[in-house]
BADREN-973531 format. One record per residue (C-alpha): x, y, z; residue in three letters. Coordinates in nm, 2 decimals, decimal comma, always signed. Layout:
// BADREN-973531
{{X; Y; Z}; ALA}
...
// end
This chain:
// BADREN-973531
{{+2,60; -0,73; +0,96}; UNK}
{{+2,62; -0,61; +1,32}; UNK}
{{+2,44; -0,30; +1,22}; UNK}
{{+2,16; -0,50; +1,06}; UNK}
{{+2,12; -0,72; +1,37}; UNK}
{{+2,12; -0,41; +1,59}; UNK}
{{+1,84; -0,26; +1,38}; UNK}
{{+1,63; -0,58; +1,40}; UNK}
{{+1,68; -0,60; +1,78}; UNK}
{{+1,57; -0,23; +1,81}; UNK}
{{+1,26; -0,30; +1,60}; UNK}
{{+1,17; -0,61; +1,81}; UNK}
{{+1,22; -0,42; +2,14}; UNK}
{{+1,01; -0,13; +2,00}; UNK}
{{+0,72; -0,36; +1,91}; UNK}
{{+0,75; -0,56; +2,23}; UNK}
{{+0,69; -0,24; +2,42}; UNK}
{{+0,37; -0,18; +2,22}; UNK}
{{+0,27; -0,55; +2,24}; UNK}
{{+0,22; -0,60; +1,87}; UNK}
{{+0,46; -0,85; +1,72}; UNK}
{{+0,66; -0,83; +1,40}; UNK}
{{+0,79; -1,11; +1,18}; UNK}
{{+1,05; -1,03; +0,91}; UNK}
{{+1,00; -1,30; +0,65}; UNK}
{{+1,13; -1,40; +0,30}; UNK}
{{+0,88; -1,45; +0,03}; UNK}
{{+1,00; -1,62; -0,29}; UNK}
{{+0,89; -1,46; -0,61}; UNK}
{{+0,89; -1,71; -0,89}; UNK}
{{+0,82; -1,43; -1,14}; UNK}
{{+1,14; -1,25; -1,05}; UNK}
{{+1,34; -1,55; -0,92}; UNK}
{{+1,44; -1,40; -0,59}; UNK}
{{+1,35; -1,38; -0,22}; UNK}
{{+1,18; -1,06; -0,11}; UNK}
{{+1,17; -0,94; +0,25}; UNK}
{{+0,84; -0,86; +0,40}; UNK}
{{+0,73; -0,73; +0,75}; UNK}
{{+0,43; -0,89; +0,91}; UNK}
{{+0,28; -0,71; +1,21}; UNK}
{{+0,03; -0,91; +1,41}; UNK}
{{-0,17; -0,80; +1,72}; UNK}
{{-0,08; -0,91; +2,06}; UNK}
{{-0,36; -1,16; +2,08}; UNK}
{{-0,27; -1,32; +1,75}; UNK}
{{-0,08; -1,63; +1,89}; UNK}
{{-0,36; -1,72; +2,13}; UNK}
{{-0,66; -1,64; +1,92}; UNK}
{{-0,85; -1,91; +1,74}; UNK}
{{-1,01; -1,66; +1,50}; UNK}
{{-0,87; -1,53; +1,17}; UNK}
{{-0,78; -1,17; +1,10}; UNK}
{{-0,84; -0,91; +0,84}; UNK}
{{-0,52; -0,78; +0,66}; UNK}
{{-0,40; -0,43; +0,55}; UNK}
{{-0,12; -0,42; +0,30}; UNK}
{{+0,11; -0,12; +0,33}; UNK}
{{+0,31; +0,01; +0,03}; UNK}
{{+0,62; +0,23; +0,08}; UNK}
{{+0,72; +0,52; -0,13}; UNK}
{{+1,01; +0,57; -0,38}; UNK}
{{+1,34; +0,47; -0,22}; UNK}
{{+1,17; +0,31; +0,08}; UNK}
{{+1,15; -0,06; +0,16}; UNK}
{{+0,95; -0,33; +0,35}; UNK}
{{+1,07; -0,19; +0,69}; UNK}
{{+0,95; +0,17; +0,63}; UNK}
{{+0,64; +0,11; +0,84}; UNK}
{{+0,81; -0,02; +1,15}; UNK}
{{+1,11; +0,22; +1,14}; UNK}
{{+0,93; +0,54; +1,06}; UNK}
{{+0,57; +0,51; +1,20}; UNK}
{{+0,58; +0,52; +1,58}; UNK}
{{+0,21; +0,43; +1,63}; UNK}
{{+0,16; +0,15; +1,38}; UNK}
{{+0,21; -0,13; +1,64}; UNK}
{{-0,04; +0,03; +1,87}; UNK}
{{-0,28; +0,07; +1,59}; UNK}
{{-0,25; -0,30; +1,49}; UNK}
{{-0,33; -0,39; +1,85}; UNK}
{{-0,62; -0,14; +1,87}; UNK}
{{-0,80; -0,26; +1,56}; UNK}
{{-0,70; -0,63; +1,57}; UNK}
{{-0,58; -0,68; +1,21}; UNK}
{{-0,26; -0,79; +1,05}; UNK}
{{-0,05; -0,53; +0,87}; UNK}
{{+0,19; -0,63; +0,59}; UNK}
{{+0,49; -0,41; +0,50}; UNK}
{{+0,53; -0,49; +0,13}; UNK}
{{+0,87; -0,44; -0,04}; UNK}
{{+0,83; -0,27; -0,38}; UNK}
{{+1,20; -0,23; -0,45}; UNK}
{{+1,35; +0,11; -0,48}; UNK}
{{+1,13; +0,23; -0,76}; UNK}
{{+0,90; -0,04; -0,90}; UNK}
{{+0,58; +0,17; -0,88}; UNK}
{{+0,41; -0,16; -0,81}; UNK}
{{+0,33; -0,26; -1,17}; UNK}
{{+0,49; -0,51; -1,41}; UNK}
{{+0,75; -0,31; -1,60}; UNK}
{{+0,69; -0,30; -1,97}; UNK}
{{+1,06; -0,27; -2,05}; UNK}
{{+1,24; -0,44; -1,77}; UNK}
{{+1,15; -0,80; -1,70}; UNK}
{{+1,33; -0,79; -1,36}; UNK}
{{+1,04; -0,57; -1,23}; UNK}
{{+0,72; -0,76; -1,20}; UNK}
{{+0,58; -0,62; -0,88}; UNK}
{{+0,21; -0,64; -0,97}; UNK}
{{+0,25; -1,01; -1,03}; UNK}
{{+0,45; -1,05; -0,71}; UNK}
{{+0,19; -0,88; -0,49}; UNK}
{{-0,12; -1,03; -0,64}; UNK}
{{-0,01; -1,38; -0,74}; UNK}
{{+0,27; -1,45; -0,49}; UNK}
{{+0,26; -1,24; -0,18}; UNK}
{{-0,11; -1,24; -0,10}; UNK}
{{-0,15; -1,62; -0,14}; UNK}
{{+0,17; -1,67; +0,07}; UNK}
{{+0,03; -1,45; +0,36}; UNK}
{{-0,30; -1,63; +0,35}; UNK}
{{-0,13; -1,97; +0,36}; UNK}
{{+0,12; -1,88; +0,64}; UNK}
{{-0,10; -1,66; +0,86}; UNK}
{{-0,44; -1,67; +1,02}; UNK}
{{-0,62; -1,44; +0,77}; UNK}
{{-0,97; -1,40; +0,65}; UNK}
{{-0,89; -1,47; +0,29}; UNK}
{{-1,15; -1,27; +0,12}; UNK}
{{-1,17; -0,93; -0,04}; UNK}
{{-1,41; -0,81; +0,23}; UNK}
{{-1,12; -0,86; +0,48}; UNK}
{{-0,84; -0,73; +0,27}; UNK}
{{-0,73; -0,36; +0,22}; UNK}
{{-0,43; -0,19; +0,07}; UNK}
{{-0,28; +0,16; +0,10}; UNK}
{{+0,05; +0,34; +0,06}; UNK}
{{+0,23; +0,66; +0,05}; UNK}
{{+0,36; +0,85; -0,25}; UNK}
{{+0,47; +0,59; -0,50}; UNK}
{{+0,29; +0,34; -0,28}; UNK}
{{-0,03; +0,55; -0,29}; UNK}
{{-0,03; +0,51; -0,67}; UNK}
{{+0,05; +0,14; -0,63}; UNK}
{{-0,24; +0,08; -0,39}; UNK}
{{-0,50; +0,23; -0,61}; UNK}
{{-0,34; +0,07; -0,92}; UNK}
{{-0,35; -0,28; -0,77}; UNK}
{{-0,70; -0,24; -0,62}; UNK}
{{-0,85; -0,10; -0,94}; UNK}
{{-0,71; -0,39; -1,14}; UNK}
{{-0,78; -0,66; -0,88}; UNK}
{{-1,11; -0,59; -0,71}; UNK}
{{-1,14; -0,96; -0,65}; UNK}
{{-0,84; -0,94; -0,42}; UNK}
{{-0,90; -0,61; -0,23}; UNK}
{{-1,22; -0,47; -0,10}; UNK}
{{-1,09; -0,13; +0,02}; UNK}
{{-0,79; +0,09; -0,08}; UNK}
{{-0,63; +0,41; +0,01}; UNK}
{{-0,37; +0,66; -0,11}; UNK}
{{-0,16; +0,90; +0,10}; UNK}
{{+0,01; +1,18; -0,10}; UNK}
{{-0,01; +0,95; -0,39}; UNK}
{{+0,16; +1,01; -0,73}; UNK}
{{-0,18; +0,93; -0,89}; UNK}
{{-0,08; +1,09; -1,22}; UNK}
{{+0,29; +1,07; -1,28}; UNK}
{{+0,29; +1,21; -1,64}; UNK}
{{+0,37; +1,57; -1,52}; UNK}
{{+0,69; +1,43; -1,38}; UNK}
{{+0,85; +1,24; -1,67}; UNK}
{{+1,21; +1,27; -1,54}; UNK}
{{+1,14; +1,18; -1,18}; UNK}
{{+1,16; +0,87; -0,96}; UNK}
{{+1,28; +0,62; -1,23}; UNK}
{{+0,94; +0,60; -1,39}; UNK}
{{+1,09; +0,60; -1,74}; UNK}
{{+1,30; +0,30; -1,64}; UNK}
{{+0,98; +0,11; -1,58}; UNK}
{{+0,77; +0,24; -1,87}; UNK}
{{+1,02; +0,39; -2,12}; UNK}
{{+1,05; +0,75; -2,21}; UNK}
{{+0,72; +0,94; -2,22}; UNK}
{{+0,81; +1,08; -2,56}; UNK}
{{+0,88; +0,73; -2,71}; UNK}
{{+0,61; +0,53; -2,52}; UNK}
{{+0,33; +0,77; -2,43}; UNK}
{{+0,07; +0,49; -2,43}; UNK}
{{+0,27; +0,31; -2,15}; UNK}
{{+0,23; +0,62; -1,94}; UNK}
{{-0,13; +0,69; -2,03}; UNK}
{{-0,24; +0,33; -1,96}; UNK}
{{-0,06; +0,29; -1,63}; UNK}
{{-0,13; +0,61; -1,44}; UNK}
{{-0,42; +0,58; -1,19}; UNK}
{{-0,61; +0,88; -1,30}; UNK}
{{-0,67; +0,72; -1,64}; UNK}
{{-0,79; +0,39; -1,49}; UNK}
{{-1,12; +0,50; -1,34}; UNK}
{{-1,32; +0,31; -1,60}; UNK}
{{-1,22; +0,00; -1,40}; UNK}
{{-1,40; +0,13; -1,09}; UNK}
{{-1,76; +0,03; -1,16}; UNK}
{{-2,06; -0,01; -0,94}; UNK}
{{-1,87; +0,13; -0,64}; UNK}
{{-1,73; -0,21; -0,57}; UNK}
{{-1,43; -0,06; -0,39}; UNK}
{{-1,42; +0,14; -0,06}; UNK}
{{-1,18; +0,42; -0,13}; UNK}
{{-1,00; +0,69; +0,08}; UNK}
{{-0,76; +0,94; -0,08}; UNK}
{{-0,58; +1,22; +0,09}; UNK}
{{-0,30; +1,47; +0,03}; UNK}
{{-0,14; +1,77; +0,20}; UNK}
{{-0,22; +2,11; +0,05}; UNK}
{{+0,16; +2,19; +0,03}; UNK}
{{+0,25; +1,86; -0,14}; UNK}
{{+0,39; +1,86; -0,49}; UNK}
{{+0,12; +1,59; -0,57}; UNK}
{{-0,17; +1,81; -0,46}; UNK}
{{-0,27; +1,91; -0,81}; UNK}
{{-0,29; +1,56; -0,95}; UNK}
{{-0,49; +1,44; -0,65}; UNK}
{{-0,73; +1,73; -0,69}; UNK}
{{-0,78; +1,63; -1,06}; UNK}
{{-0,83; +1,27; -0,96}; UNK}
{{-1,10; +1,37; -0,71}; UNK}
{{-1,27; +1,59; -0,97}; UNK}
{{-1,28; +1,30; -1,22}; UNK}
{{-1,41; +1,06; -0,96}; UNK}
{{-1,69; +1,30; -0,86}; UNK}
{{-1,79; +1,34; -1,23}; UNK}
{{-1,81; +0,96; -1,27}; UNK}
{{-2,00; +0,93; -0,94}; UNK}
{{-1,74; +0,70; -0,79}; UNK}
{{-1,79; +0,69; -0,41}; UNK}
{{-1,48; +0,78; -0,22}; UNK}
{{-1,35; +0,98; +0,08}; UNK}
{{-1,13; +1,26; -0,03}; UNK}
{{-0,94; +1,47; +0,22}; UNK}
{{-0,70; +1,76; +0,20}; UNK}
{{-0,54; +1,89; +0,51}; UNK}
{{-0,23; +2,11; +0,60}; UNK}
{{+0,09; +1,92; +0,53}; UNK}
{{+0,37; +1,84; +0,30}; UNK}
{{+0,53; +1,53; +0,15}; UNK}
{{+0,68; +1,40; +0,47}; UNK}
{{+0,66; +1,16; +0,76}; UNK}
{{+0,47; +1,40; +0,98}; UNK}
{{+0,19; +1,42; +0,74}; UNK}
{{+0,18; +1,04; +0,67}; UNK}
{{+0,18; +0,94; +1,04}; UNK}
{{-0,13; +1,15; +1,09}; UNK}
{{-0,28; +1,03; +0,76}; UNK}
{{-0,23; +0,66; +0,85}; UNK}
{{-0,44; +0,70; +1,16}; UNK}
{{-0,74; +0,81; +0,95}; UNK}
{{-0,69; +0,54; +0,69}; UNK}
{{-0,66; +0,25; +0,94}; UNK}
{{-0,98; +0,37; +1,11}; UNK}
{{-1,14; +0,38; +0,77}; UNK}
{{-1,03; +0,02; +0,70}; UNK}
{{-1,14; -0,10; +1,04}; UNK}
{{-1,49; +0,04; +0,98}; UNK}
{{-1,49; -0,14; +0,64}; UNK}
{{-1,39; -0,47; +0,80}; UNK}
{{-1,64; -0,44; +1,08}; UNK}
{{-1,92; -0,37; +0,83}; UNK}
{{-1,83; -0,65; +0,59}; UNK}
{{-1,74; -0,92; +0,85}; UNK}
{{-2,01; -0,90; +1,11}; UNK}
{{-2,06; -1,23; +1,27}; UNK}
// end
């Protein structure tokens, strides 16, 4: 308990130095019958401002949690201040992959994010509660999750990104607990085919989403990201696709997040001109 309190104090001190403020809140999930922790990072002018703010939802990777973005990303507080939007550190459990599991009813993280978390944030915080002011991105497992949720729920999100995303997890059938969520790939191949992002591009019509995808050239997910990019180009789906030197690590993601938040800020400014 003392360690947890110390960690929270360090986080608060960290963000006080950068001016952005952080709330750690509990959001009740009726679909899973439990409280789920969430980090909410607001800009320094949030309390005094009479305006409402755009929101970026951040999805952690496998084995991460809601606090990944405040513990591991040194610049995120400064970036929230710079751009003037709210950032939400979503908790996707250790290995949810951010969809509703087809074999484990305890994992309903698509339902949680879309039907429970987003409405809660819009009710509790001063948000611009429209798709034009709402974006989602994530790293690794969270990169897949951000594209998955945005593809399926374009009424909720207007922009989305993926950093080193596991955008096709079928080449990795024994990794990252995916078979615990979808069943074995040999027994339930349809579950895998229908829930991997690279097979969901038919949902992205009329370029309704603003998309940014990137991956390091030395990342083990580089091949599946290249294949996704190729498919999107063939289907004439507008998107920014970036490869740069880097591996599957925090150094790459800290750099990547800078570009993605700038991308979302440009989207918000374009869509929410007064």
